[in-house]
N, C-alpha and C positions, 0 to 999 in steps of 0.2 A: 293073233295080231298085239293082243295085251302080252303074251310071252315073251318077246322078242325086245319089248318094252321094259319088262320088268327084268330080263337076263340084263339088259344094256344098263340099266341102275344098279343092278346086282354087281355088276363088272366093273362097273364105273362109279362106285358109289362116295368115292373122294371127290371126282369133278361137280356131283350131284350137290354133295352136300355143301362144296364151297360156292354154288350159286348163290342161293338165298345169302349167305355171310360177305360175299362182292358185293349185291343188290343191297345191302343194309352199308357197307363203305360207299358205295354210288348216291345212298339217298344224304348219307353224313356228309361226303366232302360236297356234293355239289350244293346243298345248306349251307356250310361254312363260305364257300366260295361266293355265293347270293350274295351271304350278309355283309364280308367285307369289301366286296364291290359295290354295294351303298356308300362306301364311308371312305376307302381307299382308291387311289391314292388321291390325296387332298387336291392336288393341281395335275392338269393335264399331265399324261407321259405318253410321249407316239408323237405322229408326226400328225398335225393340225390340220384340216378340223375334225377328221373320222377314223384317220387311222391310230389308233391307240385307246387309250380308256382315262377318265376320272371319275371318282367316285358319283355316283348319283345326287348323293346329298348337296357335296361341293360345288358340284357342276351346277346344280339348279338352285345354287344357293341365293338369288334375290328375290325366285319365284315363292322360296319355301319360305323364307324370312318373311317375307310379305305376306304369307300367307297366315304361318302363326303368329304375327305383330296383329294383324288385324282381327282375328279369333278373339286372342287376349285382350285389346281395346275392345273389340264389339261385345264382348260378352263377360270382362272379367272386371276391367279399369276403365274408369273414367279419368282422365287426365288430371280431373280437377281433385277429384278424391284424395289423389297422392297428395297434393298441397295440402288439402285441408287435415290430412293428419298427421300433420307437424302440430303438435302440442306446444306452442310457442313458450311457455308458463318451463315446460318441463325439459325445452329445448334451453331456454336460458341457464336453468340450474346445471345443466350438464355442462354448459359453454361458460359458466361463471370465471373457472380460473384462466383461460385461455384468453377470453374474451377480454377481463380484464388485463391480461398481458399486452394482448394487442391493441389495447387503447391507450395505455402506458408508453406503450411503444411508438405508437403514430403520435402521440400528443408531444413525447418527446423531442422525436426527429423532425417534428414542424417548429417546434419552438428554435431549435439547434440550428434551421435552415433560415426562421425567416427572423428571428435577433439571438442569435445564440449568448452574446455578451450579457444580455439584461434577462434572459433565460438564468443562465449558467449561475448569476448575481444573486438571484431568488433564493431566499430560503425554502431548505426542502418541504417544510411542512405547507409552503406555498404552492409548491409546486405540485403538490398530493392536492392539494386543493382544487386547481387546477385540472389535475387528473379525474378526478372526484366528477367533476362537474359535468366533464367530457362521459364521462361512464353513464350517470345517471340520466343522461338522454337518451342513451341505447335500448334499453327496453322501448319507451313510446314509440320513438323512431322504427326499430323494428317491427312492433306490435300495426302500425301505419304502413308499413311496408308490406306486410304480408297479407294484410287486407286488400292494399291494391292489388298485390300478385293474384289472389284468389279470382278477384273480380276481372282479370283480365289474362288467366292462366292460358287460355287458349292464343293470344297475340304472342305470348313471352316464350311459350314453351311448345316445339313440336314433338310430342313424345311417340308420336309415330314413328317418326322420321329418325327419330335417336334409337328404338330398339331395332330399326332395319338397319341401320347401318353399323351398330355394334355387331350383329350377326355377320352381315355382308363382308365388313373390314373384317373380321375374324372368323374363317371357315370353319376354323378348329374350334370356335364355339359354337357353331350351329351343330356340327359335328357332336360335340360333348353332350346338346341340349336334347338330341334325335337319340343319343346312345344314354341317357342318364334315365329319361323317362319311358326308353323302350327297351333297357337292358335285359329283364326276364323274357319279353318276346324274342329279341336275340337268340336268346339261348335254346330257346323254346323252338324257333324254328331247325335251330343248327341239330338239336338232339333229335327232334320227332323223325328227322330222317331216316334212322337206323331202324324203327321196330317197320314205318312205311315201307322201306326198302326192303326189309328182310320178308315181308309177306308177299311183297310182288316179285321177290326173289325165287320164291319156291314156285308161283307162277309161272315163272322163267323155265325151272326146271323143269317142270310138267311137260311145258311148250316146246324146249328142249328135245327131251326125252321122245315124244311124239313125232318129230319132223325131222331133228340135227339141221335145220334149215340157219347156214351162216347169217341168215338176216334178223335169226332170235336175238343175238346178241346185243346187239349196238340197237336194234329196235324197243328191245326192254329197258335197255339203259336210258335213253332216249325218254321213253314212258315213265319210266323211274325219277328220272330228276324233272320233268315236267312235274307229272300228278304231285311228287311228295313236295315239289315247290309250292305249286297252286293249292294242294290243302292244308299246308302249314300256314301260310298268308292267309288263309278263310280262318282259320280257327283261332287266330290271334283276335278278327275284330268279328266272326260270326257264331253265335246269333248275340243282338245285344243285349237281350234277355235272357235266363235261363232255359233250356229246351229239353228234354228227356227225347231220347233217342232209343228205337227197339225196345224198350220199355226196360232197359238195363242200364244207363248210364245217363246222368245229367251235364249238361256242357254248357258253359258260356262263353262268350269272349275272353280273350287272358287278359287283354288290357282292360276290357271293363269291368272285370273281376278284380282288376288292382288298383279301381278308383282311389281308395284312400293313402295306399303307399304310392303310388302316382302322384296324387295329389301333393302330398309331402315333398316330395324331390322335386318337382318342377316349380312348386312355388320357391325354395330353397333355392333354386338355380336362376329363376328370375330375378329375384330382388338381391341374390348377391353376384352376378353376373350382367346384368343386363339394366336391369331398374333402379339398379343402386343411387342413392343420393349423390355420391361421387358423380357419376354420369350425366344425372340432371342436371347438376350444379355447371359440369363441364359445358354442356350444350345451353345453359343460361347466359352463360357469363362467355362463351366462344362461338355458340352455333347461328344458325342464320337470323336470328330475331335475336341476338344478345345484346344490339344497339337499343331497342326498346328496354329489355332488362337494364340495363346501366343506366339507362338516361331515368327510370323509373328510381332505382337504386340514389342516383346523384341528386334526383331532386329530395330525397327524403332525409338524405346526409345535409345539404345545404338548410333544409326546413327546421331540421335538427340544430344548428348553428344559430337559427334567426330566433329559435325559442330560448336557446340560453343567451340571454341579451347581456347577462354581467358577463359572460365567456367571452363572448364576441368583442364587447369594448377590449375588456382586459389583450384579446390578441390583437385588435387594432393597435392599442398602444404597444407591444411588442413588434407589429410590423408596420413600426411608420413609415409611412411612404408607400405603401401594399392598399389598393383600393378593397373595399369591404367585398367585392363581388369576386375579384380575384383571388383573394382571401379565402373564398369558400369555396372557388374551384379548387386551389392547392389543397384544401384539405379533403376534399370529396375525390381528387385522384389519388392523393396518397391512400385514406382507407380503401378505398377499393383495391389500390396495386396490393394494399398488405393481404385484404381479405383472397384475393387470388392465390399470393402466396400459399394462404393457408387452408383452400380448398378439400384439400383430401381430409386435413382434422376435423374440417367441420361437418363433413360429409358422414363421418362416424359415429361424431355425434347426431346428427339428423337420423342416421338409418337407426340408433338405439330408440329415440323418440318415436319415431314413425312407424317402427317393429310392422313391416309390408309382410314378410312370409307369412303369418297368421293372419292377418288381412285378406291377402289374396287366398289363403286354404278356405276362408270364409264362403269367399266368393264364389270359388270352383264348386264346392259342395252341393252348389245351388243351379249348376250347368245339368241338362240333361243329358242322358246316355249316348245319344246322337251328337250333342254337344262335345261332348268330351271324349268322343273317338276321332275329331276334329284334329287333335294335340297329336295323335301319331299317322294316322291314318293317311294324311299329305305326302308322308315322308316316302307312302309305298305307291300309292293309287296311280299316278300318273306314269310311274315307270317303272311298274310292277311287270308289267308284261316282258320287260329285258331282263330282267332276275329268270324269272320260270323259263326263257326262252336261252339264257345261259345255262341254266340248270339243264335243262334238254341237251345243249352240244356237248356238255362237259359228261352227262349221262353214256349220250353216244358214242364220244370218244374212249370213256372206258369201258364200255360194253366192247367197242373193235379190239381194245388191248386182250378183252378176257377172251374173245373166240381166238384170237392169235396164237392164246396161251394154250388153248383147247386142243387147237390145229397141231400143235409142235410136240 
């Protein structure tokens, strides 16, 4: 019985030689398809709700974003810590020039609005003295304001909603986050399909030689697609700690093994794309709790005016006919409006003062391996069966094509 098999192999050796190569191609193609199906397309293509496809990650954006943010806030960041990292003295040094410019602009705008004739008639030295008085009040006002903000941060800043909204609003940002922290793992999934598929192809060649059953090609194609997808996903996350196999080699889940590299990439992405000072300021001044924040800011500005008695009297003289309370309201509204116009500029200085990437990196190093796995695992876990099944189906189709080529 063995002689006909060897005779068949010898006579058709090119066919048998191609089988492992085709199986390796199946392993590669099915992995590549599985990885891309996680991310593409960003929007649903087809006839909703079932006839078509949308990338697993963008389709499950709200769930994945919520999971990632809950992990981030539960294990990495306390919202109050973000505010506390703002070194006011350092920030004021960085803001010295733009703050001086803004104070001068606001003061001149107010004076030209309230009493333009008198203001323009004042000598420049007096104008500068008035501006200097306003500027002198700013550090004390900000110091008191920051103390109030730290004490009431939960009431004015919903950082969880801020982060979730950023990821859900921009699906490409969520895709970018997963691709960034899992880029090496994605490449591994694709590449490992080649050796896995090649080994299964050798077994496939033996089974074909022994049976010549038309079921061999599509069956092995499906098995190759399914098995290599499943093994690749397991090798990314398991085992959590290094383990020796067969006394020959040691393996640790690739994602866990790359902790230091992933930590740097993740901290950089979160601080530059999601929890940016610009986004925090945007939420403070335009978010659901912005009324509370602006009320606090308004209160401190008006208190600063009261504390500058000489300035207040001078303003009252200029604004003849304008009630003091109304004057304070005009000053506050103008100052807030000007601040909002320069949110991005101030946020840049705040980012330098906070140094959030370094802070997050230090916090991430305190995570256990199991907690760290949660940064990427949710992107696969719930829907990995779909990716594995898709790999099996693609393998079956390629195997069927391979069978027809053999029989022609």
